[in-house]
N, C-alpha and C positions, 0 to 999 in steps of 0.2 A: 504494500500500500504506500502510495506517495505521501511524503511529509508535506504539511501545509505551513505557510507562513502565518505568523500571528495576525498580520494585517488582513489577510484573506479570511481568516476565521472570524475576525471582528466584523468584517463587511457582511458575511453570511448571517451572523446572529443579529446584526442591525436590521437586515431585511426581514428576518423572521420574528422580530420583536412585535410586529403588529399581529393582534390576535387572529384576524381573518387570514393573513398570509400563512401563519403557523397552521391554522386549520386546513388550509388548502394543501400544504405539503404533507401533513399527516394523513389526509385522505388519499393522497397519491402514493402513499406507501403500499396500499392494498392493490391498486391496479392503475393503469393508464386511464385517463378520462378526457372526454371532450368538454367544451364549455357548457353545453346543455346539461350533461350529466352532473357536472360540478354545481351548476346553478341550483339544481334540484336538491343536492345533498347539503350545500352550505347555506342555502337560503339568503342569497345575496343577489341583488339585481345584476343582470348580465353585464351592464356597462361598468359597474364597480368591480365585478369579478375580472373582467377583461383588463382593467387597469392594474389590478394586483398581479395577474398572470404576466402581463407585459414586464412589470418591474422584476418579477422573479426570473423571467426568461433572460432579460438584459443583464441580470446579476449572475447568470450561469448556474442558477439553482435548479431551474427546470429546463428541459429540452422539449422540442416538439417533433412530431412525426405526422406526415400526411397519410391518412387512410381513406382513400376515395375523396369524398368532398369534405370530410371532417379533418380538423387539426386536433391531434391528440397530445395531451401534455403528460410528461413523465419525469420521474425523479430517478436519474440513473447513477448519480455519484454515490458509489458504495460507502465512502467515508461518511457522507451526510446521511445516507439511509441508516447506517448503524447508529448514529447519534439520535436520529429522530425515532427510531424503534425504541430506544431506551427511554426517551422522553414520553413517548406514547404509553409505555407501560406504567409510568409514574403519575399520569394526570388523567382527569376525567374529561371526556369530550362531549 
């Protein structure tokens, strides 16, 4: 596993400090999702959700894949997945 710089870790946690962004990435631990599926799960207007997804994507926290007409968001960084799995075990969602 690749070592991270302290500054990079701080940037990731800064982006995840918003409750809805944390909820988004914790939901993506289970499976890849498109915006419509996440809107139903997270109970956030699509415009707001899209803004959060854009910020997470630009921060390299999320990646996207095109599946037909859908854009699917996923969390592929194994280092971040491990940390988020630990956090998910310790909190109520």
